[in-house]
C-alpha positions as CSV (number, residue, x, y, z in Angstrom):
1,M,2.1,-32.7,18.6
2,G,-0.3,-30.0,19.8
3,I,-4.0,-30.4,18.8
4,I,-6.7,-27.7,19.0
5,N,-10.3,-28.2,18.2
6,L,-12.4,-25.2,17.1
7,S,-16.1,-25.2,16.5
8,I,-17.6,-22.2,14.7
9,K,-21.4,-22.0,14.6
10,L,-21.9,-19.1,12.2
11,G,-25.5,-18.6,13.2
12,E,-24.5,-17.7,16.7
13,I,-21.7,-15.2,15.8
14,R,-22.8,-11.7,16.6
15,S,-19.6,-9.7,16.0
16,N,-16.1,-10.0,14.4
17,I,-14.6,-9.7,17.9
18,Q,-16.6,-12.7,19.1
19,L,-15.4,-14.7,16.0
20,I,-11.8,-13.7,16.6
21,S,-12.1,-14.9,20.2
22,L,-13.1,-18.3,18.9
23,L,-10.4,-18.4,16.2
24,S,-7.6,-17.0,18.3
25,P,-6.2,-20.3,19.9
26,A,-5.1,-21.5,16.5
27,F,-2.4,-18.8,16.3
28,S,-0.5,-20.7,19.1
29,L,-0.1,-23.8,16.9
30,K,3.4,-24.7,15.6
31,I,4.7,-26.7,12.7
32,N,3.1,-30.2,12.4
33,D,0.5,-29.4,15.1
34,L,-3.1,-30.1,14.2
35,L,-6.1,-27.9,14.0
36,N,-9.5,-29.5,13.8
37,L,-11.9,-26.9,12.5
38,S,-15.6,-27.4,12.5
39,I,-17.8,-24.9,10.7
40,Q,-21.6,-25.0,10.9
41,F,-24.2,-23.3,8.8
42,N,-27.6,-23.5,10.4
43,K,-29.7,-23.4,7.2
44,P,-28.9,-22.9,3.5
45,S,-30.9,-19.7,3.5
46,N,-29.4,-18.2,6.7
47,F,-27.8,-14.9,6.1
48,V,-24.0,-14.7,6.8
49,L,-21.7,-11.8,6.5
50,S,-18.8,-12.4,4.1
51,E,-16.5,-10.6,6.5
52,R,-16.9,-13.4,9.0
53,L,-16.1,-16.0,6.3
54,L,-13.1,-14.0,5.3
55,L,-11.6,-14.2,8.8
56,I,-11.9,-18.0,8.7
57,V,-10.2,-18.1,5.3
58,A,-7.4,-15.9,6.5
59,L,-6.8,-18.1,9.5
60,V,-6.8,-21.3,7.3
61,E,-4.2,-19.7,5.0
62,Y,-2.1,-18.8,8.1
63,C,-2.1,-22.4,9.2
64,H,-1.1,-23.6,5.7
65,I,1.8,-21.1,5.5
66,N,3.1,-22.1,8.9
67,K,2.8,-25.8,8.1
68,V,0.1,-26.5,10.6
69,E,-2.0,-29.6,9.8
70,I,-5.6,-28.7,9.4
71,A,-8.8,-30.8,9.1
72,I,-11.9,-28.9,8.2
73,D,-15.5,-30.2,8.6
74,I,-18.4,-28.1,7.2
75,T,-21.9,-28.9,8.3
76,G,-24.8,-27.5,6.3
77,E,-24.6,-25.5,3.1
78,N,-25.0,-21.8,2.3
79,S,-25.4,-20.4,-1.2
80,F,-24.1,-17.0,-0.4
81,A,-21.0,-18.5,1.2
82,S,-20.4,-20.3,-2.1
83,R,-21.1,-17.1,-4.1
84,V,-18.3,-15.3,-2.3
85,N,-16.0,-18.3,-2.9
86,F,-15.8,-19.5,0.7
87,Y,-16.0,-23.2,-0.2
88,K,-13.5,-22.8,-3.1
89,L,-11.0,-21.0,-0.9
90,L,-11.1,-23.8,1.7
91,G,-10.8,-26.5,-1.0
92,F,-14.4,-27.8,-0.8
93,D,-16.6,-28.6,-3.8
94,F,-20.0,-27.0,-3.7
95,K,-22.7,-27.6,-6.4
96,E,-24.3,-24.2,-7.1
97,D,-27.9,-24.5,-8.2
98,Y,-28.2,-20.9,-9.3
99,V,-26.9,-18.6,-12.0
100,R,-24.0,-16.4,-10.9
101,R,-24.7,-12.8,-11.6
102,K,-22.1,-10.1,-11.7
103,S,-21.2,-8.6,-8.3
104,V,-20.2,-5.2,-9.7
105,G,-21.5,-2.4,-7.5
106,R,-23.1,-4.8,-5.0
107,F,-20.3,-6.8,-3.4
108,I,-16.9,-8.2,-4.0
109,E,-16.1,-11.8,-3.2
110,I,-13.5,-12.8,-0.6
111,K,-10.3,-12.0,-2.4
112,K,-6.6,-12.1,-1.7
113,F,-4.6,-9.1,-2.9
114,N,-1.0,-8.3,-3.4
115,Q,1.1,-5.7,-5.2
116,N,-0.1,-6.9,-8.6
117,S,-3.8,-7.0,-7.9
118,I,-4.3,-4.1,-5.4
119,Y,-5.4,-1.5,-8.0
120,Q,-8.0,-3.7,-9.6
121,L,-9.5,-4.5,-6.3
122,Q,-9.5,-0.9,-5.2
123,E,-11.5,-0.1,-8.4
124,E,-14.0,-2.8,-7.5
125,I,-14.4,-1.4,-4.0
126,N,-14.8,2.1,-5.3
127,M,-17.6,0.8,-7.6
128,I,-19.4,0.0,-4.4
129,L,-18.5,3.2,-2.7
130,Y,-19.9,5.2,-5.6
131,Q,-23.4,3.9,-4.5
132,I,-23.3,6.8,-2.1
133,K,-25.5,9.3,-4.0
134,S,-25.5,11.9,-1.2
135,I,-21.8,12.2,-1.0
136,S,-19.5,14.5,-2.9
137,K,-16.9,13.2,-5.4
138,E,-14.2,14.9,-3.3
139,V,-15.1,12.6,-0.4
140,L,-15.1,9.6,-2.7
141,Q,-11.7,10.7,-3.8
142,L,-10.6,10.9,-0.1
143,L,-12.0,7.5,0.6
144,F,-10.1,6.1,-2.3
145,Y,-7.0,7.6,-0.9
146,C,-7.7,6.1,2.5
147,L,-8.3,2.6,1.1
148,N,-5.2,2.8,-1.0
149,E,-3.2,3.6,2.1
150,I,-4.7,0.8,4.2
151,M,-4.2,-1.8,1.5
152,D,-0.7,-0.6,0.8
153,N,0.1,-0.9,4.5
154,V,-1.1,-4.5,4.4
155,I,1.3,-5.3,1.6
156,N,4.2,-3.6,3.4
157,H,3.6,-5.3,6.7
158,A,2.1,-8.7,5.9
159,T,4.5,-11.7,6.2
160,I,3.9,-12.8,2.6
161,G,3.1,-9.3,1.1
162,S,-0.6,-10.0,0.7
163,G,-3.9,-9.6,2.5
164,W,-7.6,-10.3,2.2
165,V,-10.5,-8.0,1.4
166,S,-14.3,-8.2,1.1
167,A,-17.0,-5.6,0.7
168,Q,-20.8,-5.6,0.5
169,Y,-23.5,-2.9,-0.1
170,F,-26.7,-3.1,1.9
171,P,-29.2,-0.7,0.2
172,L,-32.0,-1.2,2.7
173,L,-29.7,-0.5,5.7
174,K,-28.0,2.3,3.7
175,E,-24.7,0.8,4.6
176,I,-21.5,-0.4,3.0
177,R,-19.4,-3.0,5.0
178,L,-15.8,-3.4,4.1
179,I,-13.1,-5.5,5.7
180,I,-9.3,-5.7,5.0
181,C,-7.1,-8.0,7.0
182,D,-3.7,-9.7,7.0
183,N,-1.6,-12.0,9.2
184,G,1.5,-9.8,9.2
185,I,3.5,-8.2,12.0
186,G,0.7,-6.1,13.3
187,I,0.5,-2.4,14.1
188,H,2.7,-2.5,17.3
189,D,5.7,-4.1,15.6
190,A,5.2,-1.9,12.5
191,L,5.6,1.2,14.6
192,T,8.2,0.1,17.1
193,K,10.6,-2.3,15.3
194,N,12.0,0.1,12.8
195,P,15.3,1.3,14.2
196,Q,14.6,4.7,12.8
197,S,11.1,4.9,14.3
198,K,10.4,7.6,16.9
199,Y,7.7,5.3,18.3
200,Q,9.9,2.5,19.6
201,H,8.7,3.2,23.2
202,L,5.0,2.6,22.5
203,S,3.1,-0.2,24.2
204,E,0.5,-2.2,22.3
205,V,-2.3,0.0,23.6
206,E,-0.4,3.2,22.8
207,A,0.4,2.0,19.3
208,L,-3.2,1.4,18.6
209,K,-4.2,4.8,19.9
210,E,-1.5,6.5,18.0
211,C,-2.1,4.8,14.7
212,I,-5.2,6.9,13.9
213,E,-3.4,10.2,14.7
214,R,-2.2,12.4,11.9
215,G,1.4,12.0,10.9
216,V,2.0,8.7,12.7
217,T,4.0,6.4,10.5
218,N,6.9,3.9,10.6
219,G,8.6,6.0,7.9
220,K,7.1,4.3,4.9
221,G,4.1,6.7,4.4
222,L,2.7,10.1,5.3
223,G,0.7,8.8,8.3
224,F,-2.6,10.1,6.9
225,G,-4.6,7.1,5.8
226,L,-5.8,5.8,9.1
227,F,-6.2,9.3,10.5
228,A,-8.5,10.4,7.6
229,T,-10.4,7.1,7.8
230,A,-11.0,7.5,11.5
231,Q,-12.1,11.0,11.1
232,F,-14.4,10.2,8.2
233,I,-16.1,7.4,10.2
234,L,-16.8,9.7,13.2
235,K,-18.4,12.3,11.0
236,N,-20.3,9.7,8.9
237,K,-21.6,8.1,12.1
238,G,-20.4,4.8,10.8
239,H,-18.3,2.2,12.5
240,L,-14.5,1.5,12.5
241,L,-12.8,-1.5,14.1
242,I,-9.1,-1.9,14.1
243,Y,-7.9,-5.2,15.6
244,S,-4.2,-6.0,15.9
245,G,-2.4,-8.3,18.3
246,N,-4.1,-8.4,21.7
247,Y,-6.1,-5.2,21.4
248,H,-8.8,-3.6,19.3
249,L,-9.9,0.0,18.7
250,M,-13.5,1.1,18.1
251,N,-15.4,4.3,17.8
252,K,-17.8,5.2,20.7
253,T,-20.1,8.1,19.7
254,D,-17.5,10.9,19.0
255,T,-14.3,9.2,20.1
256,Y,-12.2,6.0,20.0
257,E,-11.5,3.5,22.7
258,V,-9.0,0.7,22.9
259,S,-10.0,-2.6,24.6
260,K,-8.1,-5.9,25.3
261,G,-9.2,-8.9,23.4
262,D,-8.0,-12.3,22.3
263,F,-5.0,-12.5,20.0
264,W,-5.2,-11.9,16.2
265,Q,-2.0,-12.3,14.3
266,G,-1.7,-9.2,12.1
267,T,-4.2,-6.5,11.5
268,L,-7.9,-6.3,10.8
269,I,-9.7,-3.2,9.7
270,Q,-13.5,-3.2,9.4
271,L,-15.5,-0.3,8.1
272,R,-19.3,0.3,8.1
273,I,-20.1,3.4,6.1
274,K,-23.5,5.0,6.2
275,T,-24.5,6.0,2.7
276,N,-27.1,8.5,3.8
277,N,-24.7,10.6,6.0
278,A,-22.7,13.0,3.8
279,V,-19.4,14.3,5.1
280,N,-17.7,17.6,4.1
281,Y,-14.2,16.6,3.1
282,K,-12.9,20.0,4.3
283,D,-13.6,19.0,7.9
284,I,-11.0,16.2,7.4
285,M,-8.6,17.7,4.9
286,P,-8.6,21.5,5.0
287,Q,-6.0,21.6,2.3
288,H,-7.7,19.5,-0.3
289,H,-4.9,20.0,-2.9
290,T,-2.6,17.9,-0.7
291,L,-4.3,14.8,-2.1
292,P,-2.0,13.1,-4.7
293,D,-3.0,14.0,-8.3
294,D,-2.8,10.3,-9.1
295,Y,-6.2,9.7,-7.6
296,N,-8.0,12.2,-9.8
297,F,-8.5,9.7,-12.6
298,F,-11.0,7.8,-10.6
299,V,-13.1,10.9,-10.3
300,E,-12.9,11.6,-14.0
301,K,-13.6,7.9,-14.9
302,Y,-16.8,7.7,-12.8
303,F,-18.0,11.3,-12.7
304,G,-16.8,12.8,-16.0
305,D,-19.4,14.6,-18.1
306,D,-19.7,11.8,-20.6
307,N,-19.6,8.9,-18.1
308,E,-22.3,7.3,-16.0
309,L,-21.9,4.9,-13.1
310,W,-24.2,2.3,-14.6
C-alpha cells in the first residue's frame, strides 16, 4: 500500500500554483493507498482565499472517488473557511460563533455543480459580476457567455460530470476572483482523443496554447468561450490562469505564456477581474449579434427599466 504525507500550511501559500505543487503527489495514489493530509491555519482571523480551500476540497473528492484512503488533520480554526463550507465539505464539525449573513453579491461558497445546478450558480456568479459599475451590460452579457462555456466544458469533460466553483468580490482591491476546476480528462485529452478532432497531433503545451484561440474545439462547442475570456482579461488588465495536466498558461502583460508545473488531474481556470477597468465588447466580439439570444434574459433581469440590482 502506498502512503503519501502532505502538509499544507495555508498561511505560507502565496499562489494557486504553489498549492498545486504541494497537492500534486496525491494524484499518483491508487485504490486502497493512503493519503495523510495535514492542513494548518495559523490564526482564526488569518485571511485565506476560498479558491485555495476549493483546491483542497477538489483533491479530497478525487481521492474518495478513486477509493484512496484519506486521513485529514486540521490544526487551528478559521471562521471564513467555515463560512464557505470548507469544514463541512471535508466532513468536519465546526461551531460557528457568528450569524451567517447572505453571501449574495459578495461571494459564493465553495460549491459543486453539475448539469442540474449550473444555471443557478451562474446566476449567483453574475450577481457578483454585476458589481462592476463601470462596465457595460454588453460586456456583462459577454462574461456570462464565457462563464457558461467554461462551466459547460467542465461538465462535458469531468469524469463524473461535475466541477467546483468559488467566487469573491474585493471592493477595496476593485477585484473579483473566480475559480472553476474539475478532475476530469484535462484540456490535452479533450482536444486530442476525439477521433474526429483535427487537433490529435497537439502536444500538451500546444493544446494549452491553442485552447485560447478562436474556433478551437473538440467538436462539442463553438470554440469561443476561452478565446473571449482570454481576450477580455488582457484588455481588462486582469489575470487568467489555466492549469491542466503538467502545464499552466498565464497572461504576461499583453500576451500568454505556457510553463511546466506539477501535475493537476483535470483543469483549473482562475480569473481575477479588475472592476475599475472597463472593456469595449466590440474589441472582442465585432459582431455582437452572434451572442446567443438565450443570454439576453440576464440583461433584462438585472438591467431592465423596472429592475435594480439591490
